[in-house]
C-alpha positions as CSV (number, residue, x, y, z in Angstrom):
1,M,-10.0,31.2,-30.8
2,A,-11.5,30.1,-27.5
3,N,-12.2,26.7,-29.0
4,I,-8.6,26.2,-29.9
5,R,-7.4,27.2,-26.4
6,L,-9.9,24.8,-24.9
7,I,-8.8,22.0,-27.1
8,R,-5.1,22.7,-26.4
9,R,-5.9,22.7,-22.6
10,R,-7.7,19.4,-22.9
11,I,-4.8,17.9,-24.9
12,R,-2.3,19.0,-22.2
13,G,-4.6,17.5,-19.6
14,V,-4.8,14.2,-21.4
15,Q,-1.0,14.2,-21.9
16,S,-0.4,14.8,-18.2
17,I,-2.9,12.0,-17.2
18,A,-1.0,9.7,-19.6
19,K,2.3,10.6,-17.9
20,I,0.9,9.9,-14.5
21,T,-0.6,6.6,-15.7
22,R,2.7,5.5,-17.2
23,A,4.5,6.3,-14.0
24,M,2.0,4.3,-12.0
25,E,2.4,1.4,-14.3
26,M,6.2,1.5,-14.0
27,I,5.9,1.6,-10.2
28,A,3.4,-1.4,-10.2
29,T,5.7,-3.3,-12.5
30,S,8.7,-2.7,-10.2
31,K,6.7,-3.8,-7.2
32,M,5.4,-6.9,-9.0
33,R,8.9,-7.9,-10.0
34,R,10.1,-7.5,-6.4
35,A,7.2,-9.6,-5.1
36,Q,7.9,-12.3,-7.7
37,E,11.6,-12.4,-6.7
38,R,10.6,-12.7,-3.1
39,G,8.3,-15.6,-4.0
40,L,11.0,-17.3,-5.9
41,A,13.5,-16.8,-3.1
42,G,11.1,-18.8,-0.8
43,R,11.0,-21.8,-3.1
44,P,14.0,-23.5,-1.6
45,Y,12.5,-23.4,1.8
46,S,9.2,-24.8,0.7
47,E,11.0,-27.6,-1.2
48,K,13.1,-28.4,1.9
49,I,9.9,-28.6,4.1
50,R,8.3,-30.9,1.5
51,Q,11.4,-33.1,1.6
52,V,11.5,-33.2,5.4
53,I,7.8,-34.2,5.5
54,A,8.4,-36.9,2.8
55,D,11.4,-38.2,4.8
56,L,9.3,-38.4,8.0
57,A,6.5,-40.2,6.1
58,A,9.0,-42.7,4.8
59,L,10.4,-43.6,8.2
60,P,9.4,-47.1,9.5
61,Q,6.6,-46.7,12.0
62,T,7.2,-50.0,13.9
63,G,5.0,-50.1,17.0
64,R,4.4,-46.3,16.9
65,E,1.2,-44.5,16.0
66,L,1.6,-42.3,13.0
67,H,1.4,-38.6,13.4
68,P,-2.1,-37.3,12.5
69,L,-0.7,-35.3,9.5
70,L,1.0,-38.4,8.2
71,K,-2.0,-40.8,8.5
72,R,-3.5,-41.9,5.2
73,R,-7.2,-41.0,4.9
74,P,-9.7,-41.0,2.1
75,L,-9.9,-37.9,0.1
76,T,-13.5,-36.7,0.4
77,R,-13.2,-33.1,-0.7
78,M,-10.6,-30.6,-1.8
79,A,-10.4,-26.9,-1.7
80,I,-8.2,-24.5,-3.7
81,V,-7.5,-21.1,-2.2
82,H,-5.9,-18.5,-4.4
83,I,-4.9,-15.1,-3.2
84,T,-4.9,-12.1,-5.5
85,P,-3.6,-8.5,-4.9
86,D,-6.0,-5.7,-4.5
87,R,-3.7,-2.7,-5.0
88,G,-1.9,-1.2,-7.9
89,L,-2.2,-1.9,-11.6
90,C,-2.3,-5.7,-11.3
91,G,-5.6,-6.4,-13.3
92,G,-3.8,-8.7,-15.7
93,L,-2.3,-10.7,-12.8
94,N,-5.7,-11.1,-11.1
95,A,-7.3,-12.3,-14.4
96,G,-4.4,-14.8,-15.0
97,I,-4.7,-16.2,-11.5
98,N,-8.4,-16.6,-11.7
99,R,-8.2,-18.2,-15.2
100,R,-5.5,-20.6,-14.0
101,T,-7.5,-21.6,-10.9
102,A,-10.6,-22.1,-12.9
103,S,-8.8,-24.5,-15.2
């Protein structure tokens, strides 16, 4: 009988851990969705900045020196910096970002 009680207690423990894990996953999913929405909300601003810089670069530069950021220079090296989250249940996100950066 003691074995049955012990097994039942362990089953209840595993079930409660599963409930906690499910709740944590739902919270992480909600936070991730919110972060993605904020990222998408910033896209129009980045597109506008890109457009303004392109318009500045297209201006005729008669007699004036180009701004240092607009000067053409040879591409000698390039770096890619990717940022991944370090909190919550975002393991799949980290793996996806790392895989995409590597490719």
